[in-house]
C-alpha positions as CSV (number, residue, x, y, z in Angstrom):
1,M,49.5,144.0,91.9
2,R,50.2,143.6,88.2
3,G,53.2,145.9,88.7
4,K,54.9,143.3,90.9
5,E,54.6,140.5,88.2
6,Q,57.7,139.6,86.1
7,S,57.9,141.0,82.6
8,N,58.2,138.5,79.7
9,V,61.8,139.5,79.3
10,E,62.5,138.8,83.0
11,R,60.7,135.5,83.0
12,R,62.5,134.3,79.9
13,A,65.8,135.3,81.4
14,E,65.0,133.4,84.6
15,E,63.9,130.3,82.7
16,K,67.1,130.4,80.6
17,A,69.2,130.7,83.8
18,A,67.4,127.7,85.3
19,K,68.1,125.6,82.2
20,E,71.7,126.6,82.1
21,A,72.0,125.7,85.8
22,A,70.3,122.3,85.2
23,A,72.6,121.6,82.3
24,G,75.6,122.3,84.5
25,R,74.5,119.9,87.2
26,W,76.6,116.8,87.5
27,T,74.0,114.4,88.6
28,V,74.7,110.7,89.2
29,A,73.1,109.9,85.9
30,R,75.2,112.5,84.0
31,I,78.4,111.2,85.8
32,F,77.6,107.6,84.7
33,E,77.1,108.7,81.1
34,A,80.5,110.5,81.1
35,Y,82.0,107.5,82.8
36,K,80.8,105.1,80.1
37,A,82.1,107.4,77.4
38,A,85.5,107.5,79.1
39,H,85.8,103.7,79.3
40,P,84.7,102.5,75.8
41,E,86.8,99.3,75.9
42,Q,86.0,98.2,79.5
43,A,85.0,94.5,79.2
44,S,82.7,94.7,82.3
45,M,80.8,97.8,81.1
46,K,77.7,95.6,80.1
47,T,77.5,94.5,83.8
48,W,77.9,98.0,85.1
49,V,75.1,99.3,82.8
50,S,72.8,96.6,84.1
51,L,73.6,97.3,87.7
52,Y,73.3,101.0,87.3
53,T,70.0,100.9,85.4
54,A,68.4,98.4,87.7
55,H,69.4,99.8,91.1
56,I,71.3,103.2,91.2
57,D,69.5,105.3,88.6
58,P,65.9,104.9,90.0
59,A,67.2,105.7,93.5
60,M,69.5,108.7,92.9
61,G,70.1,109.2,89.2
62,K,68.6,112.8,89.3
63,K,70.6,113.9,92.3
64,E,74.1,115.4,92.6
65,P,76.6,113.7,94.9
66,S,76.5,116.8,97.1
67,E,72.8,116.3,97.7
68,L,73.3,112.7,98.9
69,V,73.9,111.7,102.5
70,T,75.3,108.5,103.9
71,L,71.7,107.4,104.7
72,D,70.9,107.4,101.0
73,V,73.8,105.0,100.4
74,E,72.6,102.8,103.2
75,R,69.0,102.8,101.8
76,L,70.4,101.8,98.4
77,R,72.3,98.9,100.0
78,R,69.3,97.6,102.0
79,N,66.9,98.0,99.0
80,V,69.1,96.0,96.7
81,A,69.6,93.3,99.4
82,R,65.7,92.9,99.6
83,K,65.3,92.5,95.8
84,K,65.0,89.1,94.2
85,H,66.5,87.8,91.0
86,P,64.0,88.2,88.1
87,R,64.7,84.7,86.8
88,T,65.3,82.5,89.9
89,G,63.2,84.4,92.4
90,K,66.0,84.1,94.9
91,P,67.3,87.1,96.9
92,L,70.2,88.9,95.3
93,S,73.6,87.8,96.6
94,D,75.8,89.8,98.9
95,Q,78.2,90.0,96.0
96,T,75.7,91.7,93.8
97,V,74.9,94.2,96.6
98,K,78.6,94.9,97.0
99,H,79.0,95.4,93.2
100,V,76.2,98.0,93.3
101,V,77.6,100.0,96.2
102,S,81.1,99.7,94.8
103,L,79.9,101.1,91.4
104,L,78.3,104.1,93.0
105,K,81.5,104.8,95.0
106,R,83.6,104.4,91.9
107,L,81.5,106.8,89.9
108,I,81.6,109.5,92.6
109,K,85.3,109.1,93.1
110,W,86.0,109.2,89.4
111,A,83.9,112.4,89.0
112,S,85.9,114.0,91.9
113,D,89.3,112.9,90.5
114,T,88.5,114.3,87.1
115,G,87.4,117.7,88.5
116,R,83.7,117.3,87.6
117,I,82.5,117.6,91.2
118,E,83.9,118.5,94.6
119,S,85.2,115.6,96.7
120,A,82.3,113.8,98.5
121,H,84.1,113.3,101.8
122,H,80.8,113.4,103.6
123,L,79.6,110.1,102.2
124,R,80.5,106.7,103.8
125,F,80.1,103.5,101.9
126,K,79.5,100.4,104.0
127,M,80.2,97.2,102.0
128,P,78.5,93.9,102.8
129,S,80.9,91.1,103.9
130,V,81.1,88.5,101.1
131,D,82.3,85.0,101.4
132,N,83.6,84.3,97.9
133,T,86.1,81.6,98.7
134,V,84.3,79.0,96.6
135,T,86.9,77.1,94.6
136,E,85.7,74.8,91.8
137,T,87.8,71.9,90.6
138,M,87.4,68.7,88.7
139,T,88.2,65.1,89.5
140,P,90.4,63.2,87.0
141,E,87.2,61.5,85.7
142,Q,85.4,64.8,85.3
143,A,88.5,66.4,83.6
144,R,88.5,63.5,81.1
145,A,84.8,63.9,80.4
146,Y,85.3,67.6,79.9
147,F,88.1,67.1,77.3
148,E,85.9,64.5,75.6
149,A,83.1,67.0,75.4
150,L,85.5,69.6,73.9
151,A,86.5,67.1,71.3
152,M,82.9,66.5,70.3
153,E,82.2,70.2,69.6
154,K,81.8,71.1,65.9
155,D,83.0,74.7,66.4
156,R,86.7,73.9,66.9
157,D,87.6,77.6,67.3
158,A,85.1,78.1,70.1
159,A,86.2,74.8,71.7
160,A,89.8,76.2,71.6
161,Y,88.7,79.1,73.7
162,F,87.6,76.9,76.6
163,K,90.7,74.7,76.2
164,V,93.0,77.7,76.5
165,M,91.1,79.0,79.5
166,L,91.5,75.6,81.2
167,L,95.2,75.4,80.4
168,T,96.1,78.9,81.4
169,G,93.7,80.2,84.0
170,I,93.2,83.4,82.1
171,R,90.1,85.4,83.0
172,K,87.1,85.4,80.7
173,S,87.3,89.2,80.1
174,A,91.0,89.0,79.2
175,L,90.6,86.1,76.9
176,L,87.7,87.7,75.0
177,A,89.8,90.8,74.5
178,L,92.8,88.8,73.3
179,Q,94.2,90.0,69.9
180,W,96.6,88.2,67.6
181,E,99.3,90.8,68.2
182,D,99.1,90.0,71.9
183,V,100.4,86.5,71.3
184,D,104.2,86.1,70.9
185,F,104.5,82.7,69.4
186,Q,108.3,82.9,69.2
187,R,108.9,83.7,72.9
188,G,105.9,81.8,74.2
189,F,104.3,84.7,76.0
190,V,100.9,86.4,75.9
191,T,100.1,90.1,76.8
192,L,96.9,90.6,78.8
193,R,95.7,94.2,78.2
194,G,95.1,96.4,81.1
195,S,91.8,97.7,79.6
196,S,90.3,94.2,80.1
197,A,92.2,93.3,83.3
198,K,90.6,93.3,86.8
199,S,93.6,95.2,88.1
200,G,93.7,97.6,85.1
201,K,97.4,96.7,84.5
202,T,98.9,95.2,81.4
203,Q,100.8,92.0,82.2
204,Q,102.6,89.2,80.4
205,I,102.4,85.5,81.3
206,P,104.2,82.5,79.6
207,L,102.3,79.9,77.6
208,A,103.0,76.2,77.5
209,E,103.8,74.8,74.1
210,E,100.4,72.9,74.2
211,V,98.6,76.2,74.5
212,L,100.5,77.7,71.7
213,E,99.6,74.7,69.5
214,V,95.9,75.2,70.3
215,L,96.2,78.9,69.3
216,R,97.9,78.0,66.1
217,G,94.9,75.9,65.2
218,V,92.5,78.8,65.5
219,E,91.4,80.2,62.2
220,R,92.4,83.8,61.6
221,T,90.0,86.3,60.1
222,D,90.2,90.0,59.2
223,S,89.4,90.8,62.8
224,P,92.3,91.6,65.2
225,F,90.6,89.5,67.9
226,V,91.5,85.8,68.3
227,W,87.8,85.0,69.0
228,P,85.8,87.8,67.2
229,G,82.2,88.6,67.6
230,K,79.7,90.1,65.1
231,E,81.3,92.1,62.3
232,G,84.8,91.4,63.8
233,A,84.2,93.3,67.0
234,Q,85.1,91.9,70.4
235,R,82.9,89.0,71.3
236,V,80.7,89.2,74.5
237,D,80.7,85.6,75.7
238,F,80.4,81.9,75.0
239,Q,77.8,81.2,77.7
240,R,75.7,78.7,75.7
241,M,78.7,76.5,74.9
242,G,80.1,76.9,78.4
243,R,76.9,75.5,79.9
244,R,76.7,72.7,77.4
245,L,80.2,71.6,78.1
246,R,79.5,71.7,81.8
247,D,76.5,69.5,81.5
248,K,78.1,67.0,79.1
249,A,81.0,66.6,81.5
250,G,78.6,65.9,84.3
251,L,79.8,68.9,86.4
252,P,77.5,70.3,89.1
253,K,75.0,73.0,88.0
254,N,76.7,75.6,90.3
255,F,80.0,75.0,88.5
256,R,80.7,78.3,86.7
257,P,81.3,77.5,83.0
258,C,84.2,80.0,82.7
259,H,85.5,81.1,86.1
260,G,85.3,77.5,87.3
261,L,88.0,76.6,84.7
262,R,90.3,79.2,86.1
263,H,89.9,77.7,89.6
264,C,90.6,74.2,88.1
265,F,93.8,75.4,86.6
266,A,94.9,77.0,89.9
267,S,93.9,74.0,92.0
268,W,95.8,71.6,89.8
269,L,99.0,73.6,89.9
270,A,98.8,74.2,93.6
271,S,98.2,70.5,94.4
272,S,101.0,69.4,92.1
273,G,103.7,70.3,94.6
274,K,105.7,71.8,91.7
275,V,104.4,75.4,91.8
276,D,104.8,77.7,94.8
277,L,102.1,80.2,95.7
278,Y,104.1,83.2,94.5
279,T,104.5,81.7,91.0
280,L,100.8,80.8,91.0
281,Q,100.0,84.4,91.9
282,R,102.0,85.7,89.0
283,L,100.3,83.2,86.6
284,L,96.8,84.1,87.8
285,T,97.7,87.9,87.7
286,H,96.4,88.3,91.2
287,G,97.0,91.7,92.6
288,S,97.9,90.4,96.1
289,A,99.0,87.2,97.7
290,A,95.7,87.2,99.7
291,M,93.8,86.4,96.6
292,T,95.9,83.3,96.0
293,A,95.8,82.2,99.6
294,R,92.6,80.2,99.0
295,Y,94.8,77.6,97.3
296,A,97.3,77.4,100.2
297,H,95.7,74.2,101.6
298,L,96.3,72.4,98.3
299,A,99.9,73.4,98.4
300,D,100.1,72.2,102.0
301,D,98.7,68.8,100.9
302,A,101.4,68.5,98.4
303,L,104.0,69.2,101.0
304,K,102.5,66.6,103.3
305,R,102.7,64.0,100.5
306,A,106.3,64.9,100.0
307,A,107.0,64.6,103.8
308,A,105.3,61.2,103.8
309,V,107.7,60.0,101.1
310,A,110.6,61.3,103.2
311,G,109.2,59.4,106.1
312,G,109.7,56.2,104.3
313,I,113.4,56.6,104.7
314,L,113.0,55.6,108.3
315,D,111.4,52.3,107.3
316,M,114.2,51.7,104.9
317,A,116.8,52.3,107.6
318,Q,115.1,49.9,109.9
319,A,114.4,47.1,107.4
320,P,116.5,43.9,107.2
321,D,119.2,43.8,104.5
322,E,116.9,41.7,102.2
323,R,114.2,44.3,102.5
324,L,116.7,47.0,101.6
325,V,117.8,45.1,98.5
326,E,114.1,44.6,97.5
327,I,113.4,48.4,98.0
328,G,116.5,49.1,95.9
329,K,115.3,47.0,93.1
330,K,112.0,48.9,93.1
């Protein structure tokens, strides 16, 4: 019986082979670590790490994509949908569930595209339907209150961040990543870096003279960033000030302190009747016209107001001569 046992040499060789095989396994956890290392400047990485750590890693971090089946993905989706927010106690939103499943899909596709694993054609990713057409805006009274709240802030540079966001509609991630070399004060344009853009594409948009004036008033430091964080690195957010401004202006609690300003900018331009949806799409750096379509009804309202003015021509034509003279004086 002892003759059938492995020798020490054979056992050590087998253990070494097992370790080498384990080291070569591209598990979901290993893929995520490689993905993080390959995207060091990605502004949304903090969110991805949070989603992966809380949901994906416990469920399938130790597995290779080839070991997963579509049922595993479906279980992940259902389990995340059943979870509750640790602070509010409310069920996680459909948008959060979608972000988790999308992240898993992105990781596996990236690993396949970069040659780390074989293509996972056997997996299907069912995304929850999300109604994200919420569009925040401000009434003229709220807008005045918001600008008054900005004027009261002691940190003028931080206040400038929110003013620029409201006057340009630039996304939070792109504005936090903004560097002085991205601002062309002579031409009046700003370059939004692809590394911080939702589309991943670098784009340029024009800036109004009022926005350029606000940027000129921001104090420059040794950091390349317009609004630097600790030790001159890229800042993470201005959440505390954003909530304070929202509350001082009397805006609803569900008004998003940053993204809501982007919606305000878009709503004001669409309802002005002076900006068409294609131009608005370019200013908002939307990847498709469908993303800008939520503001179409505001543009329609502007057209209706213009049509109502044109309708007054009929009243003028039918008015007595005295009335026409009076209208002419006005």
